[in-house]
N, C-alpha and C positions, 0 to 999 in steps of 0.2 A: 499240122500238129507237131509239137516239139518231140525230139527224140526221147526226152524223159517220160513224157506221157505214153509214147508207144512202148517203151520198156516196161512201164508200170502195167499197161494193159496186157502185155505178154506174160508178166509175172502173175497177174490175177488169173489169166487164162490157164497157166500152168497149175496154179493152186486149185482151180476148179476141176481140172483133169485128175489131179491127185486125190482130191476129196471124193470124186465119183468112185474111184477105186476103193478108197477107205470105206465109203458107205456100203458098198457091196459086201465087203468083209464084215463090217459091223452088223449088217442086217442078218447075215448067216449066223453070227454069234448070238443073236437074240432068239434063236429058235425055241429054246426051253422057256424063256421068259414069255414069249408070245403065246405059248400053249397055256401058261398060267394066267396070262392077262385075259384070254378068252373067257375063262371061268370067273376070275376075280372082278372083272370090269365089264359086265354085260351092258348093252345099251339101255339107257333108262327111257327117256321120252324122245331121244334123238333119232334122226333119220338113219345115221350110220353109227356103227360101233367104233370104239377107240382105234382098233386095228384098221378098220376101213378108212377112217379119217387119215391115219398115218399113211396108208397106201395111196390115197388120193393126193396127199401132199407130196409124197415121194415121186409119184408118176409125173406130176407137174414140174417139180424141181429138176428131176433127172432129164426130162424132155428139154427144158431150157438149157441145162448144162451140156447136154449132148449136142445141141445146136451150136453153142459157143465153141465147144471142143472141136467139132468137125468143120464149121464154116467161119468161126470168128464173129458171128452175128446171130441175131434172133429176128425172125419174121415178126412184123408188127411190134417193133421195139417199144414204142410209146405205150401201147396196150400192155406189153409184158412188164414194163416198169411199174405201171399202175397196179397190175395184179400182184407183183412181188411186194410192193409196198403194203398192200392190203392183206397179204398172206402171212400175217404174223402168227407164228406157230403157237404161241401161248395164248392167242386170242381165240383159239378153237377150244370151246368149253371142256370137251372130254379130255383133250390132251393136257390142258392146264390142271384140271381136277386130278388126273392121274399123276402128273409130274409133281404137284405139290402135296398130294395126300398120301403117297406111297412111301414116305419117309426114306429109309436107306435101302429099300427093296428095288429091284428092277434097275440096277445101275447101268447095265448094258443098254437097255431100252432108252433110258434117260440120256445116255451118251449119244445114242443114235438120233434122238430128238434134237439135241444141241448141234450135232453135225448138220442136220437138215436145215436148221435155222442159220447156221454159219454159211452153208451153201447159198441160201436165199440172199444173205447179205453180200456175199462175194459176187453173185450174179448182178445184184443191184449196182454195186460199185463198178463192175465192168461195163454195164450198159450206160450208166450215167457218165463215166469217164469218156465214153465214145462221143458224148455230146459236146465236149470241150473243143 
């Protein structure tokens, strides 16, 4: 691998670590909004509520990011790439409905959702650059 690719991977890895810390703070800042969302966005015919979907997404992405942060790699890389490509945040119906229908309300939660998707994209970029 060339030095430029290695430097790029280290930069992406650093960005992943920074974003993990920002996500923790952002999540804590959404507490009031999450309490309102529980009431305002109950599950309709879905298996999981909006907040449960966000929790599942968060756990998956934080798990991948933690592996990258601690070891610089992810177990089952090809499977992880496939999952990350399929894990488009706004393809989850409850999240998309919330994101696009709540107008200018819940801006902290919307910011958190954007951060999650950015983390997903950084992870993809990191894993795919390791294939070069």
